[in-house]
N, C-alpha and C positions, 0 to 999 in steps of 0.2 A: 441732136440739135445742141445739147449742152456742150459737147466737145467742139462743135463748129464755132460757137460763140467764144469759147475760151481760147481756142487756137487763133481766131481772128484778133482777139485782144492782145495775145502774146506777140503775134507776128506784126500786126499793124498799129497797135495801140501804144506800145512802149510803156515804161514805168511800171507802176503797181497795177495788179489785176485783182479784181474781187469777184466773187461768185456768191450769189444769194439764191437759194431755192425756197419757195414758200408754197403753201398749199391751203386749200379750203375744202370743206365738205359741205355739200348742199343739205338743206333741211331734210331730215329723214334718213340721212346717211347715203342717199343715192347720188352718184355722180360727184361733181366737184370740179376743182381746177388746180393744176400745178403751174407755177410760174417760175421761170428762170431769168435772172438778170445778171449780166456780166459787165462790170465797170472797168474802164481803163483810163489812162491819163491823157489820151488824145482828144482833141476837139474836132478832128476831121470826121465829117459825116460818113456813116457806113453807106456803101453803095453796091448794088449787084453788078457783076461783070458779065459779059457775054463770053463764055468759054468756048473755044473751038474744040472739035473732037479730040485732038491730040494733047490739049492742055491738061496739066496735072492739077490745076487749081482753078478757082473762079466760079465754083458752083454752089458754095456753101450757103450764102444768104438766100439764093433761089430755093434751095432745099428747105431751109427754115421757113421761108414764106409759104411754100407749098404744103408743109406738114403741120405747121402750128395752127392752133385755133385763132390766135391773134399774135401780132408781133409789132415791134416798134423800137424807138430809141428816144432818149432825151438827154439833155445836157445836165450834168451833175457836178457841182463844184468846178474844178479846173479840167474836168474830162467829160465823159459821157457814160451812159448805161444803155446797152442793147439788150432787149428782152423778148421773150416769147411766153405765151401761155398755152396750155394744153388742157382741153376739157377732158374730164374722166366720165365714162370710160371711152368716149369717142370724140373726134374733132370734125369740124366741117370746113376746114381751110382757113387760111390767115385772113386775107383781105380780097383775094381774087386778082388783085392788080400788082402783085409783087411786094417787095420789101419797101416800106415807106421811105421816100427821099428826104422828107422834111421831119424835123424833130417834133414830137408830140408830147402830150402829158405822160407822166409815168403811169404804169399800171398801178391800180390802187393797192395791191399787195406789196409793191415795191416802193411806194411813196415813202419819203423820209430817208433819202440816201445818206444823210448826215450820220445816221446811226450805223452805217455799214462799217465793217472792219476789213482792212485789206487782208486777204487770205494768202496771198503769195506775192513774191517779188520776182521780177524778171529784169535782168540787167539791160 
């Protein structure tokens, strides 16, 4: 899922790409959550595509939506952040209705995008 979001940011987002991984542990050390956020310079909303059987791409966000506990995106500065969270040790699906079409609030562990540092540059 991390690779999919980073690849999408590089291919479709342009400009700088950032990656933030954050985690929390539930009380008592049981379970918890891992969150991944990938920022890019594009303001274009992420959207799932309908890939045909022979297509080499177009399935990534559908896979993220199917595998993540939660997922979403939000505008940050001059770009956006696409994120997912994964409960530990198991997940129960993202939202059931696919990847969100509309921007929503940032995940609490990713809030404060101003403190992000760009981790990589892509021409």
